[in-house]
The first five atom37 places (N, CA, C, CB, O) and aatype in JSON, in Angstrom:
{
  "aatype": [12, 11, 14, 6, 15, 10, 9, 8, 19, 1, 9, 3, 18, 16, 6, 0, 10, 15, 7, 11, 11, 3, 9, 10, 15, 15, 5, 19, 2, 10, 10, 2, 16, 10, 11, 15, 19, 11, 11, 13, 8, 9, 10, 1, 11, 11, 6, 9, 5, 11, 11, 9, 15, 9, 5, 11, 11, 13, 11, 6, 0, 10, 0, 15, 9, 1, 11, 10, 6, 11, 16, 10, 14, 1, 9, 14, 3, 6, 6, 11, 16, 6, 6, 16, 11, 6, 11, 11, 9, 6, 9, 11, 15, 16, 2, 3, 9, 3, 15, 6, 10, 5, 6, 9, 5, 6, 1, 10, 11, 1, 10, 7, 7],
  "atom_mask": [
    [1, 1, 1, 1, 1],
    [1, 1, 1, 1, 1],
    [1, 1, 1, 1, 1],
    [1, 1, 1, 1, 1],
    [1, 1, 1, 1, 1],
    [1, 1, 1, 1, 1],
    [1, 1, 1, 1, 1],
    [1, 1, 1, 1, 1],
    [1, 1, 1, 1, 1],
    [1, 1, 1, 1, 1],
    [1, 1, 1, 1, 1],
    [1, 1, 1, 1, 1],
    [1, 1, 1, 1, 1],
    [1, 1, 1, 1, 1],
    [1, 1, 1, 1, 1],
    [1, 1, 1, 1, 1],
    [1, 1, 1, 1, 1],
    [1, 1, 1, 1, 1],
    [1, 1, 1, 0, 1],
    [1, 1, 1, 1, 1],
    [1, 1, 1, 1, 1],
    [1, 1, 1, 1, 1],
    [1, 1, 1, 1, 1],
    [1, 1, 1, 1, 1],
    [1, 1, 1, 1, 1],
    [1, 1, 1, 1, 1],
    [1, 1, 1, 1, 1],
    [1, 1, 1, 1, 1],
    [1, 1, 1, 1, 1],
    [1, 1, 1, 1, 1],
    [1, 1, 1, 1, 1],
    [1, 1, 1, 1, 1],
    [1, 1, 1, 1, 1],
    [1, 1, 1, 1, 1],
    [1, 1, 1, 1, 1],
    [1, 1, 1, 1, 1],
    [1, 1, 1, 1, 1],
    [1, 1, 1, 1, 1],
    [1, 1, 1, 1, 1],
    [1, 1, 1, 1, 1],
    [1, 1, 1, 1, 1],
    [1, 1, 1, 1, 1],
    [1, 1, 1, 1, 1],
    [1, 1, 1, 1, 1],
    [1, 1, 1, 1, 1],
    [1, 1, 1, 1, 1],
    [1, 1, 1, 1, 1],
    [1, 1, 1, 1, 1],
    [1, 1, 1, 1, 1],
    [1, 1, 1, 1, 1],
    [1, 1, 1, 1, 1],
    [1, 1, 1, 1, 1],
    [1, 1, 1, 1, 1],
    [1, 1, 1, 1, 1],
    [1, 1, 1, 1, 1],
    [1, 1, 1, 1, 1],
    [1, 1, 1, 1, 1],
    [1, 1, 1, 1, 1],
    [1, 1, 1, 1, 1],
    [1, 1, 1, 1, 1],
    [1, 1, 1, 1, 1],
    [1, 1, 1, 1, 1],
    [1, 1, 1, 1, 1],
    [1, 1, 1, 1, 1],
    [1, 1, 1, 1, 1],
    [1, 1, 1, 1, 1],
    [1, 1, 1, 1, 1],
    [1, 1, 1, 1, 1],
    [1, 1, 1, 1, 1],
    [1, 1, 1, 1, 1],
    [1, 1, 1, 1, 1],
    [1, 1, 1, 1, 1],
    [1, 1, 1, 1, 1],
    [1, 1, 1, 1, 1],
    [1, 1, 1, 1, 1],
    [1, 1, 1, 1, 1],
    [1, 1, 1, 1, 1],
    [1, 1, 1, 1, 1],
    [1, 1, 1, 1, 1],
    [1, 1, 1, 1, 1],
    [1, 1, 1, 1, 1],
    [1, 1, 1, 1, 1],
    [1, 1, 1, 1, 1],
    [1, 1, 1, 1, 1],
    [1, 1, 1, 1, 1],
    [1, 1, 1, 1, 1],
    [1, 1, 1, 1, 1],
    [1, 1, 1, 1, 1],
    [1, 1, 1, 1, 1],
    [1, 1, 1, 1, 1],
    [1, 1, 1, 1, 1],
    [1, 1, 1, 1, 1],
    [1, 1, 1, 1, 1],
    [1, 1, 1, 1, 1],
    [1, 1, 1, 1, 1],
    [1, 1, 1, 1, 1],
    [1, 1, 1, 1, 1],
    [1, 1, 1, 1, 1],
    [1, 1, 1, 1, 1],
    [1, 1, 1, 1, 1],
    [1, 1, 1, 1, 1],
    [1, 1, 1, 1, 1],
    [1, 1, 1, 1, 1],
    [1, 1, 1, 1, 1],
    [1, 1, 1, 1, 1],
    [1, 1, 1, 1, 1],
    [1, 1, 1, 1, 1],
    [1, 1, 1, 1, 1],
    [1, 1, 1, 1, 1],
    [1, 1, 1, 1, 1],
    [1, 1, 1, 1, 1],
    [1, 1, 1, 0, 1],
    [1, 1, 1, 0, 1]
  ],
  "atom_positions": [
    [[40.35, 35.75, -37.99], [40.73, 35.41, -36.08], [39.41, 35.05, -35.36], [41.41, 37.05, -35.04], [38.38, 35.72, -35.43]],
    [[39.56, 34.05, -34.75], [38.37, 33.76, -34.18], [37.8, 34.56, -33.37], [38.4, 32.78, -33.65], [38.64, 35.33, -32.89]],
    [[36.65, 34.76, -32.96], [36.11, 35.38, -31.9], [36.55, 35.03, -30.4], [34.81, 35.17, -32.07], [36.92, 35.95, -29.67]],
    [[36.54, 34.31, -30.15], [37.25, 33.66, -29.14], [38.26, 34.36, -28.56], [37.75, 32.57, -29.55], [38.1, 35.05, -27.55]],
    [[39.35, 34.23, -29.18], [40.68, 34.79, -29.46], [40.89, 36.65, -29.33], [40.96, 34.25, -31.07], [41.94, 37.29, -29.26]],
    [[39.55, 37.09, -29.31], [39.45, 38.99, -29.32], [39.55, 38.52, -27.36], [37.18, 40.21, -30.3], [39.23, 37.6, -26.61]],
    [[40.18, 39.82, -27.31], [39.69, 40.57, -26.07], [39.28, 42.07, -26.16], [40.75, 40.5, -25.06], [39.45, 42.8, -27.13]],
    [[38.73, 42.39, -24.99], [37.7, 43.32, -25.35], [38.99, 44.24, -23.75], [35.36, 42.67, -25.17], [39.53, 43.55, -22.89]],
    [[39.14, 45.83, -23.85], [39.79, 46.89, -22.62], [39.01, 47.72, -22.52], [41.12, 47.63, -22.76], [38.65, 48.37, -23.5]],
    [[38.54, 47.93, -21.29], [37.33, 49.17, -21.59], [39.16, 50.24, -20.16], [34.44, 48.61, -20.45], [39.91, 50.19, -19.18]],
    [[38.5, 51.17, -21.77], [39.53, 52.42, -21.14], [38.81, 53.61, -20.69], [40.61, 53.02, -22.26], [38.09, 54.23, -21.48]],
    [[38.96, 53.97, -19.51], [38.64, 55.6, -19.62], [38.48, 56.6, -20.55], [39.38, 56.15, -19.14], [38.84, 56.49, -21.72]],
    [[37.67, 58.02, -19.84], [37.85, 58.42, -21.51], [39.45, 59.29, -21.4], [36.21, 59.73, -22.24], [40.27, 59.49, -22.29]],
    [[39.49, 59.76, -19.7], [40.76, 60.38, -19.03], [41.71, 59.81, -19.47], [40.91, 60.34, -17.64], [42.59, 60.41, -20.08]],
    [[41.72, 58.3, -19.22], [42.93, 57.21, -19.12], [43.56, 57.85, -21.0], [42.12, 54.89, -18.9], [44.56, 58.49, -21.35]],
    [[42.11, 57.13, -21.98], [42.32, 57.79, -23.57], [42.76, 58.96, -23.51], [41.09, 57.96, -24.48], [43.73, 59.08, -24.26]],
    [[42.43, 60.18, -22.8], [42.9, 61.05, -23.69], [44.42, 61.49, -23.15], [41.84, 62.24, -23.84], [45.23, 62.0, -23.92]],
    [[44.69, 61.29, -21.93], [46.41, 61.09, -21.37], [47.1, 60.27, -22.33], [46.63, 60.23, -19.78], [48.32, 60.44, -22.37]],
    [[46.38, 59.04, -23.48], [46.89, 58.17, -23.6], [47.43, 58.91, -24.99], [0.0, 0.0, 0.0], [48.61, 59.01, -25.32]],
    [[46.24, 59.44, -25.75], [46.68, 60.11, -27.09], [47.87, 61.84, -26.97], [44.89, 60.51, -27.89], [48.51, 62.33, -27.89]],
    [[47.78, 62.31, -25.63], [48.3, 63.49, -25.12], [50.15, 62.87, -25.14], [47.43, 63.94, -23.37], [51.05, 63.69, -24.94]],
    [[50.41, 61.64, -25.36], [51.64, 61.31, -24.81], [51.77, 60.6, -25.9], [51.83, 60.67, -23.42], [52.92, 60.51, -26.33]],
    [[51.08, 60.17, -26.39], [51.57, 60.01, -28.07], [51.58, 60.99, -29.37], [50.76, 59.03, -28.59], [52.21, 60.83, -30.41]],
    [[50.74, 61.98, -29.02], [51.1, 62.98, -29.61], [52.62, 63.82, -29.01], [49.84, 63.75, -29.57], [53.44, 64.48, -29.64]],
    [[52.59, 63.55, -27.92], [53.83, 64.37, -27.09], [55.06, 63.86, -28.19], [54.15, 63.71, -25.08], [55.61, 64.42, -29.13]],
    [[55.23, 62.28, -27.45], [56.51, 61.73, -28.42], [56.43, 62.06, -30.16], [56.54, 59.89, -28.26], [57.33, 61.98, -30.99]],
    [[55.26, 62.39, -30.31], [55.62, 62.51, -32.19], [56.24, 63.85, -32.5], [54.04, 62.47, -33.33], [56.89, 64.1, -33.51]],
    [[55.84, 65.06, -31.05], [56.38, 65.88, -31.25], [58.25, 65.96, -31.11], [55.61, 66.57, -30.57], [59.0, 66.57, -31.87]],
    [[58.62, 65.14, -29.9], [59.96, 64.86, -29.71], [60.66, 63.9, -30.38], [60.13, 64.61, -28.61], [61.85, 63.66, -30.17]],
    [[59.78, 63.18, -31.39], [60.2, 62.46, -32.47], [60.67, 63.56, -33.44], [59.09, 61.53, -33.03], [61.85, 63.87, -33.56]],
    [[59.72, 64.08, -34.07], [59.93, 65.1, -35.29], [61.13, 66.41, -34.75], [58.16, 65.9, -35.71], [61.9, 66.97, -35.52]],
    [[61.03, 66.7, -33.13], [62.2, 68.15, -33.0], [63.23, 67.05, -33.26], [62.44, 69.3, -31.16], [63.86, 67.42, -34.25]],
    [[63.78, 65.67, -32.77], [64.49, 64.97, -32.62], [65.11, 64.63, -34.4], [63.79, 63.97, -31.7], [66.29, 64.43, -34.67]],
    [[64.17, 64.64, -35.23], [64.81, 64.3, -36.74], [65.22, 65.44, -37.25], [63.86, 63.65, -37.82], [66.13, 65.5, -38.07]],
    [[64.37, 66.77, -36.69], [64.87, 68.1, -37.17], [66.25, 69.03, -36.73], [63.8, 68.86, -36.87], [66.68, 70.1, -37.17]],
    [[66.66, 68.26, -35.83], [67.95, 68.27, -34.85], [69.32, 67.29, -35.45], [67.39, 67.58, -33.22], [70.46, 67.73, -35.57]],
    [[68.99, 66.26, -35.7], [69.69, 65.33, -36.75], [70.06, 66.29, -37.7], [68.77, 64.13, -37.43], [71.01, 67.07, -37.61]],
    [[69.11, 66.17, -38.79], [69.06, 66.38, -39.9], [69.74, 68.09, -39.72], [67.54, 66.01, -40.49], [69.93, 68.6, -40.82]],
    [[70.07, 68.86, -38.7], [70.48, 70.27, -38.77], [72.27, 69.83, -38.48], [69.52, 71.46, -37.4], [73.21, 70.41, -39.02]],
    [[72.36, 68.94, -37.71], [73.33, 68.41, -37.7], [74.26, 67.69, -38.55], [73.11, 68.03, -37.13], [75.47, 67.55, -38.32]],
    [[73.46, 67.16, -39.74], [74.4, 66.76, -40.73], [74.11, 67.34, -41.53], [74.55, 65.61, -41.11], [73.76, 66.65, -42.48]],
    [[74.05, 68.61, -41.73], [73.72, 69.91, -42.42], [75.13, 70.21, -42.08], [72.4, 70.99, -41.87], [76.1, 69.93, -42.78]],
    [[75.14, 70.99, -40.6], [77.46, 71.58, -40.2], [77.62, 70.47, -39.91], [78.33, 72.87, -38.57], [78.34, 70.5, -38.91]],
    [[77.38, 69.28, -40.2], [78.76, 68.29, -40.18], [79.5, 68.25, -41.19], [78.57, 66.92, -40.02], [80.65, 67.81, -41.16]],
    [[78.72, 68.89, -42.61], [79.37, 68.21, -44.01], [79.96, 70.06, -44.45], [77.74, 67.15, -45.5], [80.67, 70.43, -45.39]],
    [[79.29, 70.91, -43.28], [80.09, 71.95, -44.01], [81.27, 72.04, -42.83], [79.15, 73.53, -44.39], [82.13, 72.81, -43.25]],
    [[81.59, 71.6, -41.65], [82.67, 71.89, -40.83], [83.25, 70.7, -42.1], [82.62, 71.62, -38.84], [83.46, 71.54, -42.98]],
    [[83.56, 69.66, -42.62], [84.35, 69.09, -43.86], [84.44, 69.46, -44.69], [84.21, 68.25, -44.31], [85.46, 69.1, -45.28]],
    [[83.36, 70.61, -45.55], [83.99, 71.12, -47.05], [85.24, 72.19, -45.67], [82.33, 72.44, -48.68], [86.44, 71.92, -45.68]],
    [[84.95, 72.78, -45.14], [85.96, 73.82, -44.57], [87.34, 72.95, -44.1], [85.22, 74.7, -43.16], [88.13, 73.14, -45.02]],
    [[87.7, 72.48, -43.54], [88.35, 71.48, -43.12], [89.26, 71.0, -44.82], [87.12, 70.3, -42.31], [90.41, 70.93, -45.25]],
    [[88.66, 70.91, -45.04], [89.28, 70.08, -46.3], [90.34, 71.43, -47.32], [87.57, 69.31, -47.47], [91.45, 71.43, -47.84]],
    [[89.1, 72.55, -47.14], [89.28, 74.12, -47.68], [90.83, 74.31, -47.08], [87.95, 75.46, -46.9], [91.86, 74.2, -47.75]],
    [[90.75, 74.61, -45.68], [92.14, 74.68, -45.11], [92.87, 73.83, -44.82], [92.24, 75.17, -44.23], [93.83, 74.15, -44.12]],
    [[92.7, 72.17, -45.32], [93.79, 71.54, -46.19], [94.07, 72.1, -46.84], [93.73, 70.61, -46.79], [94.57, 72.95, -46.11]],
    [[94.26, 72.56, -48.11], [94.88, 72.65, -49.65], [94.9, 73.71, -49.7], [94.27, 72.12, -50.87], [95.28, 74.24, -50.74]],
    [[94.37, 74.77, -48.19], [95.47, 75.66, -48.3], [96.21, 76.52, -47.58], [95.27, 76.21, -48.91], [96.29, 77.75, -47.56]],
    [[97.12, 74.98, -46.55], [98.17, 74.43, -45.73], [99.19, 73.76, -47.37], [97.37, 72.99, -44.28], [100.27, 74.07, -47.88]],
    [[98.22, 72.85, -47.67], [99.02, 72.49, -48.75], [100.11, 73.17, -49.57], [98.29, 72.22, -49.48], [101.3, 72.91, -49.76]],
    [[99.08, 74.42, -50.1], [99.28, 75.31, -51.08], [101.11, 76.23, -50.66], [97.66, 76.42, -51.03], [102.15, 76.27, -51.31]],
    [[100.59, 77.02, -48.84], [101.46, 77.23, -48.46], [102.9, 76.67, -48.33], [101.03, 77.4, -47.85], [104.01, 77.1, -48.65]],
    [[102.32, 75.26, -47.58], [103.65, 74.52, -47.41], [104.29, 74.54, -48.8], [103.47, 72.94, -46.85], [105.49, 74.66, -49.06]],
    [[103.7, 74.47, -49.28], [104.65, 74.48, -51.38], [105.26, 75.24, -51.96], [103.93, 74.48, -52.68], [106.1, 74.95, -52.81]],
    [[104.67, 77.33, -51.31], [105.51, 77.41, -51.34], [106.42, 77.83, -51.11], [105.48, 77.34, -51.64], [107.3, 78.15, -51.91]],
    [[106.4, 77.99, -49.3], [107.77, 77.9, -48.65], [108.77, 76.93, -48.79], [107.64, 77.89, -47.46], [109.86, 77.03, -48.24]],
    [[108.47, 76.02, -49.49], [109.23, 75.32, -50.17], [110.1, 75.62, -51.15], [108.67, 74.68, -50.52], [111.29, 75.31, -51.07]],
    [[109.61, 76.25, -52.15], [109.84, 77.4, -53.48], [110.68, 77.84, -52.75], [108.69, 78.56, -54.12], [111.83, 77.42, -52.62]],
    [[109.7, 79.59, -51.71], [110.86, 79.78, -51.43], [112.37, 79.45, -50.61], [110.55, 80.38, -51.33], [113.27, 80.27, -50.42]],
    [[112.37, 78.39, -50.31], [113.56, 78.06, -49.56], [114.02, 77.34, -50.63], [113.46, 77.32, -48.15], [115.11, 76.91, -50.25]],
    [[113.88, 77.06, -51.47], [115.08, 76.73, -52.37], [115.25, 78.18, -53.32], [114.74, 75.19, -53.42], [115.98, 79.0, -52.76]],
    [[114.89, 78.49, -54.2], [114.98, 80.25, -54.3], [116.25, 81.4, -53.72], [113.67, 80.75, -53.43], [117.03, 82.16, -54.29]],
    [[115.96, 81.03, -52.28], [116.81, 81.8, -51.7], [117.98, 81.37, -51.2], [116.29, 82.31, -50.91], [118.29, 80.31, -50.67]],
    [[118.8, 82.69, -51.54], [120.29, 81.95, -50.96], [120.16, 80.97, -49.43], [121.53, 83.43, -50.56], [119.56, 81.3, -48.4]],
    [[120.71, 80.09, -49.61], [121.19, 79.12, -48.09], [122.81, 79.73, -47.48], [121.47, 76.98, -48.65], [123.72, 79.9, -48.29]],
    [[122.98, 79.97, -46.27], [123.75, 80.7, -45.13], [125.04, 79.93, -45.16], [122.98, 80.67, -43.57], [124.78, 79.08, -44.3]],
    [[126.2, 79.68, -45.56], [126.84, 78.6, -45.64], [126.92, 78.3, -43.89], [128.28, 78.8, -46.57], [126.35, 78.96, -43.02]],
    [[127.84, 77.06, -43.7], [127.99, 76.74, -42.35], [128.63, 77.7, -41.51], [128.66, 75.61, -42.24], [128.27, 78.25, -40.47]],
    [[129.91, 77.79, -42.39], [130.7, 78.49, -41.58], [130.29, 79.74, -40.6], [131.55, 78.85, -42.39], [130.61, 80.23, -39.51]],
    [[129.26, 79.94, -41.86], [128.59, 81.26, -41.17], [127.92, 81.99, -39.98], [127.95, 81.43, -41.65], [127.8, 82.98, -39.25]],
    [[127.49, 80.4, -40.43], [126.16, 79.95, -38.95], [127.24, 79.56, -37.69], [124.83, 78.0, -39.37], [126.71, 79.61, -36.58]],
    [[128.3, 79.27, -37.69], [128.95, 79.13, -36.65], [129.46, 80.46, -35.98], [129.92, 78.26, -36.96], [129.29, 80.64, -34.77]],
    [[130.07, 81.35, -36.73], [130.48, 82.93, -36.42], [129.15, 83.26, -35.78], [130.9, 84.05, -37.89], [129.12, 83.54, -34.58]],
    [[128.39, 83.25, -36.29], [126.91, 83.73, -35.75], [126.24, 83.45, -34.59], [126.03, 83.37, -36.5], [125.36, 84.16, -34.1]],
    [[126.71, 82.29, -34.09], [126.38, 81.39, -32.76], [126.87, 81.97, -32.03], [126.75, 80.05, -32.54], [126.45, 82.13, -30.89]],
    [[128.25, 82.62, -32.66], [130.29, 82.2, -31.42], [129.33, 84.14, -30.93], [133.49, 82.19, -33.06], [129.02, 84.47, -29.79]],
    [[129.23, 84.58, -31.58], [128.46, 86.31, -31.3], [127.73, 86.72, -30.59], [127.78, 86.86, -32.08], [127.89, 87.68, -29.84]],
    [[126.53, 85.88, -30.76], [125.77, 85.59, -29.74], [126.44, 84.98, -27.8], [124.94, 84.51, -30.59], [126.47, 85.49, -26.68]],
    [[126.72, 84.07, -28.23], [127.71, 83.54, -27.11], [128.07, 84.73, -26.18], [129.14, 82.9, -27.77], [127.46, 85.08, -25.17]],
    [[129.66, 85.54, -26.96], [130.04, 86.57, -26.61], [128.49, 87.85, -25.85], [130.89, 86.95, -28.03], [128.22, 88.46, -24.82]],
    [[128.08, 87.69, -26.86], [126.98, 89.17, -26.22], [126.22, 88.85, -25.33], [125.87, 89.9, -27.2], [125.81, 89.77, -24.61]],
    [[125.66, 87.15, -24.98], [125.03, 86.66, -23.7], [126.31, 87.03, -22.61], [124.57, 84.83, -23.8], [126.1, 87.61, -21.54]],
    [[127.56, 86.63, -23.02], [128.45, 86.76, -21.91], [128.46, 88.34, -21.08], [129.89, 86.4, -22.56], [128.36, 88.59, -19.88]],
    [[128.66, 89.39, -22.46], [128.58, 90.5, -22.13], [127.66, 90.98, -21.11], [128.47, 90.99, -23.08], [127.88, 91.58, -20.05]],
    [[126.19, 90.42, -21.87], [124.78, 90.84, -20.51], [125.23, 90.04, -19.32], [122.81, 90.17, -20.94], [125.21, 90.67, -18.27]],
    [[125.54, 89.11, -19.27], [126.11, 88.37, -17.61], [127.15, 89.19, -17.11], [126.89, 86.67, -17.65], [127.24, 89.1, -15.88]],
    [[127.97, 89.96, -17.62], [129.08, 91.0, -16.9], [128.25, 91.79, -16.91], [130.5, 91.5, -17.49], [128.28, 92.27, -15.78]],
    [[127.29, 92.4, -17.6], [126.77, 93.23, -17.16], [125.27, 93.65, -15.83], [126.75, 93.46, -18.22], [124.59, 94.52, -15.28]],
    [[125.52, 92.37, -15.96], [124.2, 92.1, -14.64], [124.94, 92.03, -13.23], [123.22, 90.34, -14.83], [124.44, 92.39, -12.16]],
    [[126.02, 91.59, -13.39], [127.25, 91.27, -12.67], [127.59, 92.42, -11.72], [128.42, 90.99, -13.65], [128.1, 92.33, -10.61]],
    [[127.36, 93.07, -12.12], [128.13, 94.78, -12.6], [127.05, 95.12, -11.81], [128.28, 95.63, -14.51], [127.57, 94.92, -10.71]],
    [[126.1, 95.42, -11.61], [125.22, 96.26, -11.69], [124.88, 95.65, -10.07], [124.14, 96.21, -13.09], [124.84, 96.37, -9.07]],
    [[124.66, 94.1, -10.06], [124.6, 93.47, -8.82], [125.59, 93.93, -7.25], [124.94, 92.1, -9.3], [125.4, 93.9, -6.04]],
    [[127.13, 94.49, -8.57], [127.57, 94.48, -7.52], [127.94, 95.95, -6.41], [128.52, 93.73, -7.91], [128.35, 96.05, -5.25]],
    [[127.46, 97.1, -7.66], [126.69, 98.31, -7.24], [125.68, 98.18, -7.08], [126.66, 99.24, -7.87], [124.91, 98.71, -7.88]],
    [[125.34, 97.7, -6.37], [123.55, 97.72, -5.75], [124.2, 97.4, -4.38], [122.04, 96.24, -6.47], [123.87, 98.11, -3.43]],
    [[125.06, 96.45, -4.18], [125.24, 96.08, -3.12], [126.53, 96.98, -2.44], [125.35, 94.64, -3.25], [126.98, 96.29, -1.53]],
    [[127.28, 98.28, -2.54], [127.72, 99.12, -2.49], [126.92, 100.25, -1.77], [128.07, 99.19, -3.54], [127.28, 100.81, -0.73]],
    [[126.02, 100.46, -2.34], [124.62, 101.08, -2.13], [124.14, 101.31, -1.18], [123.77, 100.6, -2.52], [123.74, 102.22, -0.47]],
    [[124.29, 99.81, -1.3], [123.37, 99.09, 0.49], [124.53, 99.47, 1.41], [123.01, 96.78, 0.73], [124.45, 100.14, 2.44]],
    [[125.13, 99.16, 1.1], [126.35, 99.66, 2.28], [126.67, 101.04, 2.86], [127.65, 99.39, 1.75], [126.71, 101.42, 4.03]],
    [[126.84, 101.58, 1.89], [126.91, 102.64, 2.32], [125.77, 103.36, 3.09], [127.26, 103.16, 1.41], [126.0, 103.81, 4.22]],
    [[124.08, 103.53, 2.28], [123.31, 104.0, 2.91], [122.68, 102.87, 4.1], [0.0, 0.0, 0.0], [121.57, 103.0, 4.61]],
    [[123.44, 101.98, 4.35], [122.61, 100.98, 5.52], [123.73, 101.99, 6.7], [0.0, 0.0, 0.0], [123.68, 101.8, 7.91]]
  ]
}
């Protein structure tokens, strides 16, 4: 370097001290951030491993269900329609009961009123 290109700057002691403190606090913040990032990466790896194990268990359960569906007897379509007819009849009978209850309640109101 040429001696002509050197520039000297005078800094007070308090300015130098506050500058050093700022640099050190910046280093502390960077190290804390680095520590947090490392913890995040560790937790993220654990999360991914757990997701993979859950996915494997889900696939195993699905395979077991499919295997059970193959081994269990199937209900013929005729029986299914009979079951749905029975359910419709049950629904109608409960509707009839509800309407009868309403009629009886109305009669009680007329007698009581």
